[in-house]
DOFI-955860 format. One record per atom (N, C-alpha, C): residue in one letter; x, y, z. Coordinates in steps of 0.1 Angstrom, whole numbers, padded with zeros to 4 digits, always signed. Layout:
DOFI-955860
AXYZ...
This chain:
DOFI-955860
M+0100-0243+0225M+0100-0231+0216M+0110-0233+0205A+0122-0237+0209A+0133-0238+0199A+0130-0249+0189I+0124-0260+0193I+0121-0271+0184I+0110-0266+0174E+0100-0258+0179E+0090-0252+0171E+0096-0243+0160M+0106-0235+0164M+0112-0226+0155M+0120-0234+0144I+0126-0245+0148I+0133-0253+0138I+0123-0258+0128W+0112-0264+0133W+0102-0269+0124W+0096-0258+0115R+0093-0247+0120R+0086-0236+0113R+0096-0229+0103Y+0108-0227+0107Y+0117-0219+0098Y+0129-0227+0092K+0135-0235+0099K+0148-0241+0093K+0145-0253+0084L+0136-0262+0088L+0133-0274+0080L+0128-0271+0066P+0119-0262+0064P+0115-0258+0050P+0126-0253+0042A+0135-0245+0048A+0146-0239+0041A+0156-0250+0037I+0159-0260+0046I+0168-0271+0043I+0162-0279+0032A+0149-0282+0033A+0143-0290+0023A+0143-0284+0009S+0141-0270+0009S+0142-0263-0004S+0156-0264-0010V+0166-0262-0002V+0180-0262-0007V+0183-0276-0012L+0179-0286-0005L+0182-0300-0009L+0174-0303-0022F+0162-0299-0023F+0153-0301-0035F+0160-0294-0047L+0164-0281-0045L+0168-0273-0056L+0183-0276-0060S+0190-0282-0051S+0204-0285-0054S+0207-0300-0057A+0197-0307-0060A+0198-0322-0062A+0207-0323-0075G+0213-0335-0076G+0222-0338-0087G+0216-0335-0101A+0225-0332-0110A+0221-0329-0124A+0213-0340-0131A+0216-0352-0126A+0209-0364-0133A+0194-0364-0130T+0190-0358-0119T+0176-0358-0116T+0169-0344-0118C+0177-0334-0122C+0171-0321-0124C+0173-0316-0138A+0164-0307-0142A+0165-0301-0156A+0177-0292-0156P+0184-0292-0168P+0196-0283-0169P+0192-0268-0168Y+0181-0264-0173Y+0176-0250-0172Y+0165-0250-0162K+0165-0239-0154K+0154-0238-0144K+0148-0224-0146V+0135-0223-0145V+0127-0211-0145V+0122-0209-0131Y+0128-0200-0124Y+0124-0196-0111Y+0113-0185-0112V+0101-0187-0107V+0091-0177-0107V+0088-0172-0093F+0091-0160-0090F+0089-0154-0077F+0074-0150-0077L+0067-0155-0067L+0052-0153-0066L+0049-0149-0052S+0037-0143-0050S+0032-0140-0037S+0017-0142-0037E+0012-0149-0026E-0002-0152-0025E-0011-0139-0025T-0005-0128-0020T-0013-0116-0018T-0011-0106-0029C-0003-0109-0039C+0000-0099-0050C-0010-0102-0062P-0019-0092-0065P-0028-0094-0076P-0022-0097-0089I-0010-0091-0091I-0003-0093-0104I+0002-0108-0105S+0006-0113-0094S+0010-0127-0093S-0002-0136-0097R-0013-0133-0091R-0025-0141-0094R-0029-0139-0109Y-0028-0127-0114Y-0031-0125-0128Y-0023-0134-0137Y-0010-0136-0134Y-0001-0144-0143Y-0002-0159-0142T-0010-0164-0133T-0010-0178-0131T-0015-0186-0143L-0024-0180-0151L-0029-0187-0163L-0018-0187-0173A-0011-0176-0175A+0000-0175-0185A+0011-0185-0181L+0014-0186-0168L+0024-0195-0163L+0021-0210-0165K+0008-0213-0164K+0003-0227-0167K+0005-0230-0181D+0002-0220-0190D+0003-0222-0204D+0018-0224-0208L+0027-0215-0203L+0041-0216-0206L+0046-0229-0201H+0042-0234-0189H+0047-0247-0184H+0042-0258-0193A+0030-0258-0197A+0025-0268-0206A+0032-0269-0219K+0036-0257-0224K+0043-0257-0237K+0058-0260-0236Y+0065-0255-0226Y+0079-0256-0225Y+0085-0266-0215A+0078-0269-0205A+0084-0278-0194A+0088-0291-0201S+0100-0296-0197S+0105-0308-0202S+0116-0313-0193D+0123-0324-0197D+0134-0329-0189D+0146-0319-0190K+0145-0309-0199K+0156-0299-0201K+0152-0286-0195L+0140-0284-0191L+0135-0271-0186L+0125-0273-0174E+0128-0269-0163E+0120-0270-0151E+0115-0257-0145F+0102-0256-0142F+0097-0244-0135F+0096-0247-0120I+0099-0236-0113I+0098-0237-0098I+0093-0224-0093G+0082-0224-0085G+0076-0213-0079G+0083-0210-0066V+0086-0197-0064V+0093-0194-0051V+0085-0183-0044F+0082-0185-0032F+0073-0176-0024F+0082-0170-0013P+0086-0157-0015P+0096-0151-0006P+0090-0143+0006N+0077-0143+0007N+0070-0136+0018N+0073-0144+0031P+0079-0137+0041P+0082-0144+0054P+0069-0149+0061L+0058-0143+0057L+0045-0148+0063L+0039-0159+0056S+0044-0163+0045S+0039-0175+0037S+0042-0187+0045T+0033-0197+0044T+0035-0210+0051T+0033-0220+0040S+0037-0232+0044S+0034-0244+0035S+0019-0245+0031H+0011-0241+0041H-0004-0242+0039H-0009-0231+0029T-0004-0219+0031T-0008-0208+0022T-0003-0210+0008I+0009-0215+0007I+0015-0218-0006I+0007-0229-0013A+0004-0240-0006A-0003-0251-0011A-0017-0247-0016A-0023-0238-0008A-0037-0233-0011A-0036-0225-0024F-0026-0216-0026F-0024-0208-0038F-0022-0218-0050K-0013-0227-0048K-0010-0237-0059K-0023-0245-0063E-0031-0249-0053E-0043-0256-0057E-0053-0247-0063K-0055-0235-0057K-0065-0226-0063K-0063-0222-0077F-0050-0220-0081F-0047-0216-0094F-0042-0228-0103S-0042-0240-0098S-0038-0252-0105S-0024-0251-0111L-0015-0246-0103L-0001-0245-0108L+0005-0259-0109P+0010-0262-0121P+0015-0276-0123P+0030-0278-0119F+0036-0268-0113F+0050-0270-0110F+0052-0269-0095P+0064-0274-0090P+0066-0273-0075P+0067-0258-0071C+0063-0256-0059C+0063-0243-0052C+0070-0244-0039I+0079-0235-0036I+0087-0236-0024I+0086-0223-0016Q+0089-0224-0003Q+0089-0212+0006Q+0103-0207+0007D+0105-0194+0006D+0118-0188+0008D+0117-0177+0018F+0113-0180+0030F+0111-0170+0041F+0123-0163+0045D+0135-0169+0043D+0148-0163+0047D+0155-0157+0035H+0148-0156+0024H+0153-0150+0012H+0166-0156+0006T+0168-0169+0008T+0180-0175+0002T+0179-0174-0013W+0168-0177-0019W+0167-0176-0034W+0165-0162-0039V+0159-0153-0031V+0158-0139-0035V+0172-0133-0036N+0180-0136-0026N+0194-0130-0026N+0203-0137-0037R+0201-0150-0038R+0210-0157-0048R+0206-0153-0062L+0193-0151-0065L+0189-0147-0079L+0186-0133-0081R+0187-0125-0070R+0185-0110-0070R+0171-0106-0075A+0161-0113-0070A+0148-0110-0073A+0143-0098-0064T+0134-0090-0070T+0130-0078-0062T+0115-0076-0063I+0108-0083-0072I+0094-0081-0075I+0087-0095-0076T+0074-0095-0072T+0065-0107-0076T+0055-0102-0085P+0052-0108-0096P+0060-0119-0102P+0072-0114-0110E+0083-0121-0107E+0095-0119-0115E+0101-0133-0118V+0107-0134-0130V+0112-0147-0135V+0127-0146-0136V+0134-0156-0132V+0148-0157-0134V+0151-0171-0140V+0156-0171-0152V+0160-0184-0159V+0175-0186-0158V+0178-0198-0152V+0193-0201-0150V+0197-0212-0159N+0209-0212-0163N+0215-0223-0171N+0221-0234-0163P+0226-0244-0169P+0232-0255-0161P+0244-0251-0152A+0250-0240-0155A+0261-0234-0147A+0256-0225-0136N+0243-0225-0134N+0236-0216-0124N+0238-0201-0126S+0240-0197-0139S+0241-0183-0142S+0228-0179-0149A+0223-0167-0145A+0211-0162-0151A+0213-0159-0166V+0203-0163-0174V+0203-0160-0188V+0191-0150-0191Y+0182-0149-0181Y+0171-0140-0182Y+0166-0136-0168R+0163-0124-0167R+0157-0119-0154R+0146-0108-0158G+0134-0110-0153G+0125-0099-0155G+0110-0104-0156R+0103-0097-0165R+0088-0099-0166R+0085-0111-0174I+0073-0115-0173I+0067-0126-0181I+0064-0121-0195D+0057-0110-0195D+0053-0103-0208D+0051-0088-0205N+0046-0081-0214N+0044-0066-0212N+0029-0063-0209A+0022-0072-0203A+0008-0070-0200A+0005-0057-0192F+0015-0054-0183F+0014-0043-0174F+0023-0032-0178A+0018-0020-0181A+0027-0008-0183A+0032-0003-0170R+0025-0004-0160R+0029+0000-0146R+0018-0006-0137I+0020-0005-0124I+0011-0011-0114I-0003-0003-0116G-0013-0011-0118G-0026-0005-0120G-0030-0002-0134K-0020-0004-0143K-0023+0000-0157K-0019-0012-0166R-0030-0020-0169R-0028-0032-0178R-0030-0028-0192R-0022-0033-0201R-0024-0030-0216R-0035-0039-0221R-0042-0034-0231R-0052-0041-0238R-0046-0052-0247I-0035-0049-0253I-0029-0059-0262I-0014-0061-0257I-0011-0074-0255I+0002-0078-0251I+0011-0079-0264T+0022-0071-0265T+0030-0071-0277T+0043-0078-0275E+0047-0080-0263E+0060-0086-0260E+0059-0098-0251Q+0063-0110-0255Q+0062-0122-0247Q+0077-0125-0243D+0082-0118-0233D+0096-0119-0230D+0101-0133-0226L+0093-0139-0216L+0097-0152-0212L+0096-0163-0223A+0085-0162-0230A+0083-0172-0241A+0095-0171-0251A+0099-0159-0254A+0110-0157-0264A+0123-0164-0259V+0126-0162-0246V+0138-0169-0240V+0136-0184-0241L+0124-0189-0237L+0122-0203-0237L+0122-0209-0251N+0118-0201-0261N+0119-0206-0275N+0134-0207-0279I+0142-0198-0275I+0157-0199-0278I+0162-0212-0272L+0158-0214-0259L+0163-0226-0252L+0158-0239-0259G+0145-0239-0264G+0139-0250-0271G+0147-0253-0284E+0153-0243-0290E+0160-0245-0302E+0175-0250-0299E+0177-0252-0286E+0190-0256-0281E+0201-0246-0284K+0197-0233-0284K+0207-0223-0286K+0210-0217-0272S+0221-0211-0270S+0225-0205-0258S+0222-0190-0258P+0212-0186-0251P+0209-0171-0252P+0219-0163-0244S+0221-0151-0249S+0229-0141-0242S+0220-0135-0231F+0226-0130-0220F+0218-0125-0209F+0209-0114-0213R+0197-0114-0208R+0187-0103-0211R+0180-0100-0198Q+0177-0087-0196Q+0169-0083-0185Q+0158-0073-0188T+0146-0075-0183T+0135-0066-0184T+0131-0062-0170Q+0123-0052-0170Q+0118-0047-0157Q+0105-0054-0153A+0104-0062-0143A+0092-0068-0139A+0083-0058-0132I+0070-0059-0133I+0061-0050-0127I+0052-0058-0118G+0051-0054-0105G+0043-0062-0096G+0045-0056-0082C+0045-0065-0072C+0046-0062-0058C+0060-0064-0054F+0065-0054-0046F+0079-0054-0042F+0081-0065-0032I+0093-0072-0032I+0097-0082-0022I+0103-0073-0011T+0097-0074+0000T+0102-0066+0012T+0115-0072+0017P+0126-0064+0018P+0138-0069+0023P+0136-0073+0038L+0143-0084+0042L+0143-0088+0056L+0150-0078+0064Q+0145-0076+0076Q+0152-0067+0086Q+0163-0075+0093K+0175-0069+0093K+0186-0076+0100K+0184-0074+0115A+0188-0085+0122A+0187-0084+0137A+0198-0075+0142K+0195-0067+0152K+0205-0058+0158K+0213-0064+0169
Protein backbone atom coordinates (compact mmCIF):
# COMPACT_ATOMS: atom_id res chain seq x y z
CA UNK A 1 0.00 0.00 0.00
CA UNK A 2 2.77 2.48 0.91
CA UNK A 3 4.64 1.80 -2.36
CA UNK A 4 1.39 2.29 -4.31
CA UNK A 5 0.84 5.65 -2.58
CA UNK A 6 4.37 6.76 -3.46
CA UNK A 7 3.83 5.84 -7.11
CA UNK A 8 0.40 7.47 -7.23
CA UNK A 9 1.11 10.67 -5.32
CA UNK A 10 4.76 11.44 -4.65
CA UNK A 11 6.53 10.51 -7.89
CA UNK A 12 4.40 12.74 -10.17
CA UNK A 13 4.97 15.66 -7.78
CA UNK A 14 8.72 15.05 -7.66
CA UNK A 15 8.87 14.77 -11.44
CA UNK A 16 6.89 18.01 -11.81
CA UNK A 17 9.21 19.91 -9.47
CA UNK A 18 12.30 18.59 -11.23
CA UNK A 19 10.82 19.39 -14.65
CA UNK A 20 9.80 22.91 -13.69
CA UNK A 21 12.93 23.77 -11.73
CA UNK A 22 15.46 22.60 -14.31
CA UNK A 23 18.42 24.86 -15.00
CA UNK A 24 17.93 28.15 -16.83
CA UNK A 25 20.01 26.88 -19.74
CA UNK A 26 17.32 24.37 -20.62
CA UNK A 27 14.19 26.36 -19.74
CA UNK A 28 12.59 29.47 -21.13
CA UNK A 29 13.16 32.64 -19.08
CA UNK A 30 9.43 33.47 -19.01
CA UNK A 31 6.86 30.82 -18.19
CA UNK A 32 3.12 30.89 -18.81
CA UNK A 33 1.44 28.60 -16.30
CA UNK A 34 -2.11 27.76 -17.40
CA UNK A 35 -4.26 26.21 -14.68
CA UNK A 36 -6.76 23.84 -16.30
CA UNK A 37 -9.29 21.20 -15.34
CA UNK A 38 -10.55 18.31 -17.42
CA UNK A 39 -14.05 18.82 -16.00
CA UNK A 40 -14.31 22.60 -16.37
CA UNK A 41 -16.25 23.66 -19.49
CA UNK A 42 -14.51 27.04 -19.53
CA UNK A 43 -11.11 25.30 -19.54
CA UNK A 44 -12.29 23.28 -22.53
CA UNK A 45 -13.57 26.44 -24.25
CA UNK A 46 -10.14 28.11 -24.01
CA UNK A 47 -8.11 25.23 -25.48
CA UNK A 48 -8.32 26.68 -29.01
CA UNK A 49 -7.23 30.14 -27.86
CA UNK A 50 -4.36 28.58 -25.89
CA UNK A 51 -3.19 26.63 -28.95
CA UNK A 52 -3.26 29.84 -31.00
CA UNK A 53 -1.37 31.79 -28.32
CA UNK A 54 1.19 29.01 -28.05
CA UNK A 55 1.68 28.94 -31.85
CA UNK A 56 2.19 32.71 -31.94
CA UNK A 57 4.29 33.30 -28.81
CA UNK A 58 6.06 30.13 -27.64
CA UNK A 59 9.80 30.36 -28.15
CA UNK A 60 13.07 29.71 -26.40
CA UNK A 61 12.22 32.79 -24.31
CA UNK A 62 8.61 31.87 -23.50
CA UNK A 63 7.33 28.48 -22.36
CA UNK A 64 3.73 27.38 -21.77
CA UNK A 65 2.94 24.79 -19.08
CA UNK A 66 -0.51 23.35 -18.33
CA UNK A 67 -1.13 22.68 -14.64
CA UNK A 68 -3.97 20.39 -13.49
CA UNK A 69 -4.69 21.02 -9.77
CA UNK A 70 -7.61 18.62 -9.34
CA UNK A 71 -6.57 15.92 -6.81
CA UNK A 72 -8.64 13.43 -8.82
CA UNK A 73 -6.70 14.11 -12.03
CA UNK A 74 -4.35 11.36 -13.09
CA UNK A 75 -1.63 11.18 -15.68
CA UNK A 76 -4.14 9.29 -17.85
CA UNK A 77 -6.94 11.90 -17.60
CA UNK A 78 -4.47 14.72 -18.23
CA UNK A 79 -2.98 12.91 -21.24
CA UNK A 80 -6.49 12.27 -22.61
CA UNK A 81 -7.39 15.98 -22.23
CA UNK A 82 -4.11 17.03 -23.86
CA UNK A 83 -4.72 14.63 -26.77
CA UNK A 84 -8.41 15.43 -27.21
CA UNK A 85 -7.75 19.17 -27.45
CA UNK A 86 -4.33 18.84 -29.16
CA UNK A 87 -2.53 20.95 -26.59
CA UNK A 88 1.03 21.57 -27.85
CA UNK A 89 2.61 22.28 -24.45
CA UNK A 90 3.55 20.06 -21.51
CA UNK A 91 0.83 19.40 -18.93
CA UNK A 92 1.56 18.39 -15.36
CA UNK A 93 -0.42 17.14 -12.39
CA UNK A 94 -0.57 19.28 -9.24
CA UNK A 95 -2.61 17.06 -6.91
CA UNK A 96 -0.94 18.45 -3.78
CA UNK A 97 -1.33 22.10 -4.91
CA UNK A 98 2.39 22.88 -4.93
CA UNK A 99 1.94 25.16 -7.97
CA UNK A 100 -1.49 26.43 -6.90
CA UNK A 101 0.01 27.67 -3.62
CA UNK A 102 3.25 28.94 -5.13
CA UNK A 103 1.47 30.93 -7.86
CA UNK A 104 -1.74 31.66 -5.87
CA UNK A 105 -4.09 30.31 -8.52
CA UNK A 106 -7.77 30.04 -7.59
CA UNK A 107 -9.64 29.38 -10.87
CA UNK A 108 -9.43 27.14 -13.91
CA UNK A 109 -8.61 28.45 -16.42
CA UNK A 110 -6.28 31.01 -14.87
CA UNK A 111 -2.93 32.10 -16.24
CA UNK A 112 0.15 33.17 -14.31
CA UNK A 113 3.12 34.54 -16.27
CA UNK A 114 6.40 34.52 -14.35
CA UNK A 115 9.68 36.21 -15.19
CA UNK A 116 13.19 34.71 -14.88
CA UNK A 117 13.27 35.73 -11.19
CA UNK A 118 10.10 33.61 -10.66
CA UNK A 119 8.00 36.69 -9.90
CA UNK A 120 4.54 36.97 -11.41
CA UNK A 121 4.18 39.67 -14.05
CA UNK A 122 0.58 38.74 -14.90
CA UNK A 123 -2.17 36.79 -13.18
CA UNK A 124 -5.70 36.34 -14.44
CA UNK A 125 -7.86 35.64 -17.44
CA UNK A 126 -6.91 34.81 -21.00
CA UNK A 127 -9.38 37.33 -22.42
CA UNK A 128 -12.78 38.78 -21.58
CA UNK A 129 -14.88 36.19 -23.44
CA UNK A 130 -16.83 35.51 -20.24
CA UNK A 131 -18.63 38.25 -18.34
CA UNK A 132 -19.42 35.70 -15.63
CA UNK A 133 -20.00 31.97 -15.40
CA UNK A 134 -22.68 31.04 -17.89
CA UNK A 135 -22.53 34.42 -19.66
CA UNK A 136 -20.22 34.51 -22.68
CA UNK A 137 -19.77 37.75 -24.59
CA UNK A 138 -20.50 37.82 -28.31
CA UNK A 139 -17.47 39.99 -28.99
CA UNK A 140 -14.14 39.67 -27.20
CA UNK A 141 -12.76 43.16 -26.64
CA UNK A 142 -9.79 42.52 -24.33
CA UNK A 143 -6.99 40.05 -25.08
CA UNK A 144 -5.27 40.23 -21.67
CA UNK A 145 -2.78 37.40 -22.03
CA UNK A 146 -1.86 38.33 -25.62
CA UNK A 147 -1.21 41.92 -24.50
CA UNK A 148 1.27 40.74 -21.86
CA UNK A 149 2.92 38.32 -24.30
CA UNK A 150 3.26 41.15 -26.87
CA UNK A 151 5.13 43.25 -24.31
CA UNK A 152 7.44 40.31 -23.57
CA UNK A 153 7.94 39.76 -27.32
CA UNK A 154 9.15 43.36 -27.59
CA UNK A 155 11.63 42.46 -24.85
CA UNK A 156 10.14 45.00 -22.51
CA UNK A 157 9.68 44.28 -18.84
CA UNK A 158 5.97 44.53 -18.00
CA UNK A 159 4.76 45.90 -14.69
CA UNK A 160 2.60 43.50 -12.70
CA UNK A 161 -1.00 43.31 -13.85
CA UNK A 162 -3.90 41.24 -12.53
CA UNK A 163 -7.36 40.53 -13.92
CA UNK A 164 -10.16 38.38 -12.55
CA UNK A 165 -10.26 34.93 -14.14
CA UNK A 166 -13.71 33.44 -14.65
CA UNK A 167 -14.18 29.70 -14.51
CA UNK A 168 -14.27 26.79 -12.09
CA UNK A 169 -12.93 27.25 -8.57
CA UNK A 170 -9.88 25.27 -7.52
CA UNK A 171 -11.07 23.45 -4.43
CA UNK A 172 -8.65 23.95 -1.53
CA UNK A 173 -7.16 20.76 -0.15
CA UNK A 174 -8.46 19.60 3.22
CA UNK A 175 -5.78 19.57 5.88
CA UNK A 176 -5.34 16.34 7.80
CA UNK A 177 -6.45 16.57 11.43
